[in-house]
C-alpha positions as MATLAB code, in Angstrom:
seq = 'MPENITGDMTTGTVTTTWPSTKEVFTKHFGSGCFTCPAFGGEPISMACTMHSTDLDMFIAELKEAARKDEEARSA';
ca = [
      -6.584   -6.962   -9.286;
      -6.673   -3.863   -7.087;
     -10.061   -4.884   -5.692;
      -8.294   -7.764   -3.950;
      -6.115   -5.490   -1.789;
      -6.856   -6.169    1.871;
      -5.380   -5.281    5.226;
      -4.000   -8.814    5.500;
      -1.705   -8.343    2.503;
       1.888   -7.425    3.220;
       3.266   -4.021    2.433;
       5.869   -5.628    0.181;
       3.361   -7.605   -1.859;
       1.272   -4.526   -2.555;
       4.160   -2.218   -3.504;
       5.808   -4.878   -5.668;
       2.609   -5.734   -7.509;
       1.448   -2.129   -7.877;
       4.417    0.291   -7.696;
       2.127    3.338   -7.739;
       0.977    2.402   -4.242;
       4.347    3.588   -2.915;
       2.975    7.124   -3.196;
       0.205    6.239   -0.728;
       2.672    4.778    1.761;
       4.860    7.885    1.486;
       1.879   10.208    1.851;
       0.710    8.608    5.081;
       3.839    7.092    6.623;
       6.646    9.278    5.262;
       9.547    8.586    2.940;
      11.396    6.610    5.624;
       8.721    3.943    5.372;
      10.714    1.894    2.864;
      13.833    1.696    5.040;
      11.919    0.470    8.100;
      12.950   -3.088    9.027;
       9.289   -4.109    9.232;
       8.457   -2.879    5.736;
       7.821   -5.623    3.251;
       6.760   -8.328    5.660;
       4.192   -6.650    7.838;
       0.478   -6.648    7.020;
      -1.028   -3.373    5.873;
      -3.375   -3.486    8.865;
      -0.402   -3.493   11.260;
       1.283   -0.628    9.422;
      -1.912    1.411    9.701;
      -2.209    0.616   13.395;
       1.404    1.635   14.026;
       0.868    4.930   12.192;
      -2.641    5.667   13.550;
      -4.033    5.617   10.027;
      -7.591    4.610    9.149;
      -7.339    1.211    7.461;
     -10.424    1.546    5.247;
      -9.326    4.932    3.937;
      -5.785    3.670    3.355;
      -7.001    0.577    1.486;
      -9.252    2.755   -0.692;
      -6.272    4.944   -1.618;
      -4.125    1.888   -2.341;
      -6.804    0.513   -4.663;
      -7.058    3.827   -6.486;
      -3.279    3.937   -6.997;
      -3.187    0.286   -8.071;
      -5.845    0.941  -10.713;
      -3.444    3.409  -12.360;
      -0.877    0.625  -12.705;
      -3.492   -1.746  -14.122;
      -4.648    0.878  -16.641;
      -1.070    1.551  -17.734;
      -0.465   -2.179  -18.263;
      -3.542   -2.567  -20.405;
      -2.873    0.523  -22.545;
];
């Protein structure tokens, strides 16, 4: 459930579970985000810190993107 996305979750868990969230990562961190050695295993909170991105805003955008995946699955 998108509501369960937190800063403690890893970037890999979120993008694997909800592929639409990749757009949020690209928007804020750039397209090179997915080739970074840290991507996949680092917590979202750490990624936001490293990119000087507001965690609460980022989580809100991830949840919005994840809802699109959930809606598509239930359609």
